[in-house]
LUMDO-345545 format. One record per residue (C-alpha): residue number from 1; residue in three letters; y, z, x. Coordinates in Angstrom, 3 decimals, decimal comma, m for minus. Example, Ala and Ser with C-alpha at 12.3 -4.5 7.8 and 13.67 -1.06 7.14 Angstrom:
2
ATOM pos code       py       pz       px
ATOM   1  ala   m4,500    7,800   12,300
ATOM   2  ser   m1,060    7,140   13,670
This chain:
434
ATOM pos code       py       pz       px
ATOM   1  met   m0,111    0,074    0,111
ATOM   2  ile    3,736   m1,004    1,171
ATOM   3  leu    6,222    1,921    0,675
ATOM   4  glu    9,619    0,816   m0,077
ATOM   5  gln   12,595    1,938    2,593
ATOM   6  asp   13,681    5,031    0,648
ATOM   7  asp   10,261    6,213    0,084
ATOM   8  cys    9,785    6,071    3,866
ATOM   9  ala   12,819    7,313    4,531
ATOM  10  gly   11,953   10,329    2,353
ATOM  11  arg    8,276   10,779    4,268
ATOM  12  leu    9,486   10,415    7,369
ATOM  13  gln   12,067   13,565    6,042
ATOM  14  asn    9,215   15,329    4,774
ATOM  15  cys    7,027   14,999    8,162
ATOM  16  ile   10,060   15,960    9,952
ATOM  17  leu   10,566   19,049    8,349
ATOM  18  phe    6,782   20,329    8,627
ATOM  19  leu    7,098   19,394   12,364
ATOM  20  arg   10,152   21,786   12,349
ATOM  21  leu    8,471   24,314   10,500
ATOM  22  ala    5,262   24,271   12,566
ATOM  23  ser    6,934   24,757   15,546
ATOM  24  ser    7,417   28,508   15,689
ATOM  25  val    2,988   28,230   14,581
ATOM  26  ser    0,485   28,828   17,012
ATOM  27  tyr   m1,879   26,027   16,466
ATOM  28  trp   m4,848   27,202   18,336
ATOM  29  thr   m7,306   30,508   17,177
ATOM  30  arg   m7,703   32,704   20,280
ATOM  31  arg  m11,249   33,763   20,913
ATOM  32  gln  m11,689   37,377   19,769
ATOM  33  thr  m11,864   39,946   22,570
ATOM  34  phe  m11,945   43,551   23,015
ATOM  35  gln   m8,359   44,935   23,646
ATOM  36  val   m7,454   46,232   27,089
ATOM  37  asn   m4,206   48,677   28,068
ATOM  38  val   m3,037   47,575   31,493
ATOM  39  gly   m0,379   50,094   32,036
ATOM  40  gly    1,162   49,606   28,637
ATOM  41  val    0,662   46,165   28,378
ATOM  42  met   m2,157   44,946   25,693
ATOM  43  ile   m4,421   42,254   26,783
ATOM  44  gly   m6,918   40,566   24,601
ATOM  45  ser   m7,190   38,581   21,469
ATOM  46  glu   m4,853   40,394   18,876
ATOM  47  his   m2,096   40,151   21,455
ATOM  48  pro   m0,097   37,260   23,245
ATOM  49  leu   m1,227   35,747   26,404
ATOM  50  val   m0,013   37,894   28,952
ATOM  51  ile    1,525   36,487   31,839
ATOM  52  gln    0,275   37,659   35,489
ATOM  53  ser    1,507   36,588   39,255
ATOM  54  met    1,157   38,276   42,855
ATOM  55  thr    3,182   39,044   45,715
ATOM  56  asn    3,122   37,740   49,441
ATOM  57  thr    4,933   40,096   51,073
ATOM  58  asp    2,760   42,629   52,869
ATOM  59  thr    2,477   45,467   50,853
ATOM  60  ala    2,739   48,286   53,645
ATOM  61  asp    6,738   46,797   53,732
ATOM  62  thr    7,707   48,710   50,767
ATOM  63  asp   11,411   47,308   50,270
ATOM  64  ala   10,294   43,632   50,690
ATOM  65  thr    7,194   44,015   48,248
ATOM  66  ala    9,499   45,991   45,817
ATOM  67  glu   12,053   43,194   45,687
ATOM  68  gln   10,067   40,613   45,424
ATOM  69  ile    8,282   41,962   42,245
ATOM  70  lys   11,744   42,369   40,891
ATOM  71  glu   11,853   38,260   41,758
ATOM  72  leu    9,001   38,433   39,792
ATOM  73  val    9,445   40,073   36,786
ATOM  74  thr   12,933   38,684   36,483
ATOM  75  ala   11,461   35,671   35,730
ATOM  76  gly    9,318   36,601   33,130
ATOM  77  ser    5,892   38,023   34,989
ATOM  78  glu    4,597   40,604   32,782
ATOM  79  ile    1,994   41,910   35,375
ATOM  80  val    2,079   42,065   39,276
ATOM  81  arg   m0,968   42,516   41,723
ATOM  82  val   m0,446   43,458   45,027
ATOM  83  thr   m2,780   43,046   47,891
ATOM  84  val   m4,144   46,625   48,932
ATOM  85  asn   m6,187   45,788   52,288
ATOM  86  thr   m5,341   48,507   54,933
ATOM  87  val   m4,589   51,893   55,017
ATOM  88  glu   m0,613   51,355   55,104
ATOM  89  ala   m0,730   49,093   51,945
ATOM  90  ala   m2,613   51,758   50,220
ATOM  91  lys   m0,014   54,315   50,936
ATOM  92  gly    3,128   52,148   50,245
ATOM  93  val    1,803   51,295   47,038
ATOM  94  ala    3,104   54,647   44,992
ATOM  95  ser    6,442   54,213   47,019
ATOM  96  ile    6,528   50,987   45,735
ATOM  97  lys    6,077   51,918   42,173
ATOM  98  ala    8,495   54,611   42,296
ATOM  99  lys   11,361   52,198   43,830
ATOM 100  leu   10,463   50,149   40,728
ATOM 101  met   11,330   52,655   38,308
ATOM 102  glu   14,408   53,898   40,101
ATOM 103  glu   15,600   50,380   38,921
ATOM 104  gly   14,254   50,859   34,918
ATOM 105  ile   11,482   48,769   36,146
ATOM 106  ser    7,848   49,377   34,660
ATOM 107  val    5,684   46,412   35,398
ATOM 108  pro    1,900   47,306   35,460
ATOM 109  leu    1,188   47,300   39,202
ATOM 110  val   m2,632   45,557   40,173
ATOM 111  gly   m4,057   46,281   43,341
ATOM 112  asp   m6,240   43,565   44,817
ATOM 113  phe   m9,319   44,966   46,624
ATOM 114  his  m11,652   43,054   48,906
ATOM 115  tyr  m14,229   44,449   51,885
ATOM 116  asn  m12,839   48,360   51,869
ATOM 117  gly  m11,891   48,738   48,187
ATOM 118  his  m14,084   51,547   47,610
ATOM 119  leu  m12,418   53,450   50,519
ATOM 120  leu   m8,910   52,764   50,279
ATOM 121  leu   m9,001   54,253   46,627
ATOM 122  thr  m11,091   57,098   47,437
ATOM 123  gln   m9,015   58,296   50,896
ATOM 124  his   m6,105   57,523   49,150
ATOM 125  pro   m5,610   59,020   45,338
ATOM 126  glu   m1,938   58,578   45,453
ATOM 127  cys   m2,792   54,612   45,851
ATOM 128  ala   m5,396   54,581   42,941
ATOM 129  thr   m3,275   56,946   40,296
ATOM 130  ala   m0,446   54,253   40,883
ATOM 131  leu   m2,322   50,934   39,996
ATOM 132  ala   m2,728   50,049   36,180
ATOM 133  lys   m5,510   48,061   37,145
ATOM 134  tyr   m7,781   47,449   40,324
ATOM 135  arg   m9,222   43,559   41,086
ATOM 136  ile  m12,453   43,599   42,048
ATOM 137  asn  m14,404   40,839   43,680
ATOM 138  pro  m18,405   41,757   43,756
ATOM 139  gly  m18,945   39,154   46,433
ATOM 140  asn  m16,591   41,252   48,524
ATOM 141  val  m16,987   44,446   48,261
ATOM 142  gly  m19,408   45,210   52,033
ATOM 143  ser  m21,297   42,976   53,300
ATOM 144  lys  m24,333   45,367   53,396
ATOM 145  his  m24,028   48,250   50,227
ATOM 146  arg  m22,455   45,769   47,833
ATOM 147  asp  m24,025   47,602   44,691
ATOM 148  ala  m23,052   51,000   46,345
ATOM 149  asn  m19,054   50,446   47,274
ATOM 150  phe  m18,843   48,838   43,696
ATOM 151  gln  m20,018   51,618   41,797
ATOM 152  lys  m17,481   53,601   44,074
ATOM 153  ile  m14,694   51,779   42,617
ATOM 154  ile  m16,098   51,728   39,172
ATOM 155  lys  m16,186   55,371   39,733
ATOM 156  val  m12,409   55,853   40,852
ATOM 157  ala  m11,380   54,147   37,818
ATOM 158  val  m13,658   55,840   35,346
ATOM 159  ser  m11,720   58,845   36,817
ATOM 160  asn   m8,606   57,533   36,495
ATOM 161  gly   m8,427   55,972   33,067
ATOM 162  thr   m7,877   52,654   35,026
ATOM 163  pro   m9,212   49,347   34,000
ATOM 164  val  m10,994   46,789   36,351
ATOM 165  arg  m11,073   43,004   36,324
ATOM 166  ile  m13,847   41,855   38,066
ATOM 167  gly  m13,176   38,488   39,772
ATOM 168  val  m15,446   35,920   40,928
ATOM 169  asn  m14,316   33,420   43,025
ATOM 170  trp  m16,617   30,717   44,057
ATOM 171  gly  m15,021   31,129   47,672
ATOM 172  ser  m16,544   34,256   47,635
ATOM 173  leu  m19,668   34,329   45,791
ATOM 174  asp  m22,349   36,653   46,518
ATOM 175  gln  m24,683   34,806   48,249
ATOM 176  arg  m27,464   37,110   47,505
ATOM 177  leu  m27,220   36,168   44,284
ATOM 178  leu  m26,350   32,429   44,726
ATOM 179  ala  m29,334   32,307   46,928
ATOM 180  asp  m32,158   33,828   44,057
ATOM 181  ala  m30,654   31,191   41,684
ATOM 182  met  m31,550   27,967   44,185
ATOM 183  asp  m34,821   28,547   44,719
ATOM 184  thr  m35,413   29,871   41,370
ATOM 185  asn  m33,652   26,110   40,499
ATOM 186  ala  m35,780   24,864   43,149
ATOM 187  asn  m39,297   25,647   41,069
ATOM 188  arg  m37,905   24,303   38,060
ATOM 189  asn  m39,907   21,160   36,401
ATOM 190  glu  m36,285   19,562   36,080
ATOM 191  pro  m33,972   21,371   38,645
ATOM 192  lys  m30,265   21,800   38,003
ATOM 193  glu  m27,974   20,198   40,013
ATOM 194  ser  m26,425   22,472   42,649
ATOM 195  glu  m23,168   22,237   41,724
ATOM 196  glu  m24,149   23,535   38,139
ATOM 197  val  m26,157   26,144   40,106
ATOM 198  val  m23,175   27,798   41,534
ATOM 199  ile  m21,462   27,497   38,164
ATOM 200  asp  m24,400   29,410   36,569
ATOM 201  thr  m24,537   31,906   39,309
ATOM 202  ile  m20,675   33,020   39,013
ATOM 203  val  m21,049   33,519   35,279
ATOM 204  glu  m24,491   35,442   36,184
ATOM 205  ser  m22,036   37,853   38,865
ATOM 206  ala  m19,622   38,682   36,546
ATOM 207  leu  m21,319   39,736   33,600
ATOM 208  arg  m24,311   41,543   35,505
ATOM 209  ser  m20,890   43,130   37,556
ATOM 210  ala  m19,457   44,215   33,976
ATOM 211  glu  m22,864   45,493   32,824
ATOM 212  leu  m23,186   47,793   35,895
ATOM 213  ala  m19,874   49,283   35,517
ATOM 214  glu  m20,618   50,058   31,563
ATOM 215  lys  m23,360   51,836   33,150
ATOM 216  met  m21,136   53,368   35,340
ATOM 217  gly  m19,308   54,801   32,285
ATOM 218  leu  m16,509   52,174   32,258
ATOM 219  ala  m15,775   51,488   28,506
ATOM 220  glu  m16,231   48,024   27,569
ATOM 221  asp  m12,543   47,864   26,578
ATOM 222  met  m11,373   48,441   30,212
ATOM 223  ile  m12,975   45,114   31,663
ATOM 224  ile  m11,192   42,060   32,255
ATOM 225  leu  m13,348   39,176   34,075
ATOM 226  ser  m12,388   36,439   35,697
ATOM 227  ala  m14,392   33,212   37,178
ATOM 228  lys  m12,254   31,294   39,453
ATOM 229  val  m13,296   27,690   41,098
ATOM 230  ser  m10,227   25,717   42,055
ATOM 231  ala  m11,383   22,168   40,567
ATOM 232  ala  m10,321   21,357   36,854
ATOM 233  pro  m13,927   20,302   35,405
ATOM 234  glu  m15,298   22,957   37,445
ATOM 235  leu  m12,945   25,922   35,701
ATOM 236  leu  m13,404   24,154   32,351
ATOM 237  asn  m17,541   24,393   32,831
ATOM 238  val  m17,493   28,177   33,999
ATOM 239  tyr  m15,325   29,789   31,561
ATOM 240  arg  m16,821   27,851   28,696
ATOM 241  lys  m20,252   29,614   29,513
ATOM 242  leu  m18,970   32,868   30,252
ATOM 243  ala  m16,527   32,767   27,069
ATOM 244  ile  m19,944   32,628   24,716
ATOM 245  arg  m21,630   35,234   26,426
ATOM 246  cys  m19,105   37,967   26,300
ATOM 247  arg  m15,997   39,542   24,303
ATOM 248  tyr  m14,234   41,283   27,486
ATOM 249  pro  m10,644   39,421   27,659
ATOM 250  leu  m10,526   36,636   30,300
ATOM 251  his   m7,661   36,353   33,159
ATOM 252  leu   m7,142   32,687   33,690
ATOM 253  gly   m6,230   30,720   36,264
ATOM 254  leu   m7,183   27,803   39,131
ATOM 255  thr   m7,593   29,114   42,264
ATOM 256  glu   m5,941   27,996   45,327
ATOM 257  ala   m4,355   25,154   43,009
ATOM 258  gly   m1,963   23,879   45,988
ATOM 259  leu    1,280   22,884   47,286
ATOM 260  gly    4,509   21,707   44,422
ATOM 261  leu    3,499   18,873   42,014
ATOM 262  lys   m0,167   18,834   42,753
ATOM 263  gly   m0,395   22,790   42,228
ATOM 264  ile    1,664   22,121   38,773
ATOM 265  val   m0,313   19,275   37,630
ATOM 266  ala   m3,852   20,232   38,772
ATOM 267  thr   m3,310   23,997   37,151
ATOM 268  thr   m1,882   22,641   34,028
ATOM 269  ala   m4,960   19,668   33,694
ATOM 270  ala   m7,561   22,693   34,204
ATOM 271  val   m6,190   25,728   31,909
ATOM 272  ser   m4,537   23,803   29,069
ATOM 273  pro   m8,065   22,695   27,287
ATOM 274  leu   m9,157   25,962   27,557
ATOM 275  leu   m5,990   27,545   26,033
ATOM 276  ile   m6,502   24,747   23,220
ATOM 277  asp  m10,058   26,134   23,045
ATOM 278  gly   m8,515   29,860   22,517
ATOM 279  ile   m9,931   31,186   25,794
ATOM 280  gly   m7,656   33,227   28,341
ATOM 281  asp   m5,788   36,395   27,786
ATOM 282  thr   m4,024   36,187   31,166
ATOM 283  leu   m2,574   33,431   33,008
ATOM 284  arg   m1,762   33,149   36,497
ATOM 285  val   m0,284   30,137   38,473
ATOM 286  ser   m1,911   30,048   41,973
ATOM 287  leu    0,504   27,954   43,553
ATOM 288  thr    1,212   27,323   47,345
ATOM 289  pro    5,192   28,147   47,662
ATOM 290  leu    6,793   26,094   50,666
ATOM 291  pro    7,697   27,994   53,807
ATOM 292  his    9,949   30,377   52,359
ATOM 293  gly    9,999   28,888   48,836
ATOM 294  asn   10,757   30,843   45,846
ATOM 295  arg    6,988   32,444   45,242
ATOM 296  ala    8,730   33,094   41,088
ATOM 297  glu    8,076   29,324   40,639
ATOM 298  glu    4,373   29,948   39,517
ATOM 299  val    5,837   32,356   36,757
ATOM 300  leu    8,057   29,601   35,498
ATOM 301  val    5,092   27,061   35,641
ATOM 302  ala    2,906   29,626   33,527
ATOM 303  arg    5,799   30,062   30,756
ATOM 304  gln    6,087   26,413   30,906
ATOM 305  val    2,609   25,691   29,985
ATOM 306  leu    2,489   28,366   27,421
ATOM 307  gln    5,728   27,181   25,816
ATOM 308  ser    4,589   23,677   26,365
ATOM 309  leu    1,173   24,463   24,104
ATOM 310  gln    3,594   26,334   21,955
ATOM 311  ile    1,021   29,525   22,169
ATOM 312  arg    4,334   31,570   22,863
ATOM 313  asn    7,866   30,874   23,167
ATOM 314  phe    9,997   32,178   26,289
ATOM 315  glu   13,663   30,014   25,979
ATOM 316  pro   14,619   27,388   24,077
ATOM 317  gln   13,522   23,833   24,972
ATOM 318  val   15,785   20,931   26,038
ATOM 319  thr   13,880   17,367   24,850
ATOM 320  ser   16,090   14,587   26,770
ATOM 321  cys   14,655   10,608   27,291
ATOM 322  pro   13,463    9,122   30,584
ATOM 323  gly   16,517    6,808   30,710
ATOM 324  cys   16,114    3,030   30,352
ATOM 325  gly   18,062   m0,342   30,671
ATOM 326  arg   19,603    0,356   27,858
ATOM 327  thr   21,027    3,705   29,253
ATOM 328  ser   24,347    2,983   31,111
ATOM 329  ser   25,015    6,000   32,902
ATOM 330  thr   23,898    9,220   33,929
ATOM 331  leu   25,460   10,995   31,771
ATOM 332  phe   22,672   12,028   29,705
ATOM 333  gln   21,117   13,173   32,384
ATOM 334  glu   23,718   15,443   34,026
ATOM 335  met   23,963   16,878   30,261
ATOM 336  ala   20,314   17,405   29,916
ATOM 337  leu   20,236   19,265   33,270
ATOM 338  glu   23,434   21,155   31,932
ATOM 339  ile   22,614   22,135   29,112
ATOM 340  gln   19,560   23,240   30,336
ATOM 341  asp   20,540   25,836   32,705
ATOM 342  his   23,598   26,980   30,144
ATOM 343  ile   20,240   27,968   28,082
ATOM 344  arg   18,615   29,906   30,761
ATOM 345  asp   21,897   31,731   32,007
ATOM 346  ser   21,946   32,656   28,306
ATOM 347  met   19,086   34,042   27,883
ATOM 348  pro   19,461   37,336   29,612
ATOM 349  ile   22,137   38,026   26,854
ATOM 350  trp   20,677   35,855   23,775
ATOM 351  gly   17,399   36,934   24,352
ATOM 352  glu   18,407   40,990   23,467
ATOM 353  thr   21,331   39,823   20,974
ATOM 354  tyr   19,670   36,609   18,900
ATOM 355  pro   16,052   37,580   18,172
ATOM 356  gly   14,213   34,082   17,593
ATOM 357  val   16,605   32,170   19,675
ATOM 358  glu   13,789   31,341   21,759
ATOM 359  glu   12,371   29,410   19,373
ATOM 360  met   15,556   26,700   19,096
ATOM 361  thr   14,913   23,271   20,460
ATOM 362  val   17,380   20,957   21,425
ATOM 363  ala   17,402   16,997   21,977
ATOM 364  val   20,093   15,343   24,594
ATOM 365  met   19,393   11,299   24,152
ATOM 366  gly   20,960    8,716   26,195
ATOM 367  cys   20,868    5,865   23,083
ATOM 368  val   19,911    5,081   19,430
ATOM 369  val   16,917    3,902   20,286
ATOM 370  asn   14,809    7,277   19,626
ATOM 371  gly   18,167    9,234   19,971
ATOM 372  pro   18,873   10,272   16,198
ATOM 373  gly   15,111   10,593   15,107
ATOM 374  glu   14,374   13,235   18,258
ATOM 375  ser   17,666   14,854   17,446
ATOM 376  lys   16,632   15,164   13,612
ATOM 377  gln   13,591   16,940   14,989
ATOM 378  ala   15,336   19,150   16,610
ATOM 379  ser   17,274   22,762   16,046
ATOM 380  leu   20,648   20,453   17,334
ATOM 381  gly   20,322   17,150   18,971
ATOM 382  ile   23,060   14,737   20,298
ATOM 383  ser   22,343   10,864   21,093
ATOM 384  leu   24,858    9,776   23,822
ATOM 385  pro   26,161    6,350   23,969
ATOM 386  gly   23,887    3,861   25,838
ATOM 387  asn   24,481   m0,043   27,473
ATOM 388  ala   26,617   m2,058   24,787
ATOM 389  glu   26,836    0,660   22,161
ATOM 390  asp   30,108    2,324   20,856
ATOM 391  pro   31,043    4,751   22,795
ATOM 392  lys   30,167    7,614   20,350
ATOM 393  ala   27,763   10,300   20,292
ATOM 394  pro   26,396   11,558   17,076
ATOM 395  val   25,280   15,180   16,845
ATOM 396  tyr   22,538   16,546   14,305
ATOM 397  val   22,106   20,076   13,101
ATOM 398  asp   19,250   20,883   11,758
ATOM 399  gly   17,910   17,353   10,744
ATOM 400  lys   21,407   16,657    9,258
ATOM 401  his   24,701   14,678   10,781
ATOM 402  asp   27,066   17,364   11,999
ATOM 403  cys   29,879   15,449   13,723
ATOM 404  thr   30,647   12,343   15,835
ATOM 405  leu   32,099   13,232   19,755
ATOM 406  ser   33,733   11,205   21,958
ATOM 407  gly   35,744   11,075   24,849
ATOM 408  asp   35,391   12,598   28,119
ATOM 409  gly   34,667   16,528   26,478
ATOM 410  ile   31,147   15,414   24,815
ATOM 411  val   29,699   17,955   27,043
ATOM 412  gly   32,095   21,080   26,766
ATOM 413  asp   32,134   20,255   23,161
ATOM 414  phe   28,306   20,472   22,764
ATOM 415  lys   28,115   23,535   24,363
ATOM 416  lys   30,813   24,862   21,991
ATOM 417  ile   28,296   23,965   19,183
ATOM 418  leu   25,408   25,119   20,570
ATOM 419  glu   26,852   28,742   21,101
ATOM 420  asn   27,988   28,386   17,302
ATOM 421  tyr   24,245   27,510   16,442
ATOM 422  val   23,148   30,514   18,322
ATOM 423  thr   25,487   32,511   16,783
ATOM 424  thr   25,389   31,742   13,069
ATOM 425  thr   21,725   30,894   13,391
ATOM 426  tyr   20,410   33,651   14,972
ATOM 427  gly   23,109   36,692   14,816
ATOM 428  lys   21,663   39,807   13,109
ATOM 429  asp   24,314   39,098   10,386
ATOM 430  ser   23,200   35,930    9,744
ATOM 431  asp   21,243   34,198    6,757
ATOM 432  glu   17,409   34,734    6,672
ATOM 433  arg   15,988   31,537    8,754
ATOM 434  val   13,365   29,083    7,574
């Protein structure tokens, strides 16, 4: 059936309205899990997915570590992990927490333990009590007495009421367990590929360790699991297998994701299908920073992944076109960047003053081809004049044409419209919003 033009326009407007209403709804159903309290931050399917990060400073340098934690928290990290590998690092943990508390920062700290964690936690109780969670790799708790050392850590956790993340990593998988699995597989009538055996062993290591922890008295709602690998297909495989075999919350992330663009794309490709499946309760993006680079970049990437999937909203999103032969200047590029920076600079105040502003969308488009349509779908949008177009910029507010800007003051005028929209739409005295 061919629709008349008016009917098409009406249905298009209804579709646009539906998309705008749906934009604040999470599309993905979370896998059901136990709920774990990590220093006041709740983790599990009944709570928002949590962003985690990790410092790369020497934890023994308490000033540098506290400063980096502040940067990570400011960027949006809700839990921060620190390396605890030496006596000096263990002694520094309580001091770091005290420095943060003095500045009003109460972010939960996670201790990352390998090889000697059983010694550091038992010999430095002030470290054990300052941490909100312990991270243990069952393949790295001692070469000769893995089970005994693991149990010592669990005893400390039970004594302090501290949850534990059991984090299996294929780069440090328990070789005894893997060797047994390989031997068993070799005797099968139809042996699996070795890569599949490794994946199965990672899952089995995590579940066996969790079972042992429960036998030692650690409650089921004090356990988080992770099973990290560094290739996207294997990550999907291992987490999907782990997810159907337990109800523990899962910490998600592609380990050793890499530098820059590669790391960002690889992580996004790996974790997004899992997040769409509802798998994952905490997320860390393991980017390799450039020398003297910004460690907080990993937090910003994690936030953008979650916001792009509409799992959580952190700040208003700016939609902008890539440009083409129709766009005769760089004005729309410069304006998109300026508006995005303005939003990010304003969010510390907006977030406190205007609840819900993080759900706002802004479109800055470079010509009339998709400009008006994108502008109508956004909360607020502008379509700048492209090559051979009338030098005017129509502005749309909540899907309706509001005004048309022109001249050299377009950017400033649009900012004023943006500020007014935030105040009137998300202010405490504003009318109830759709």
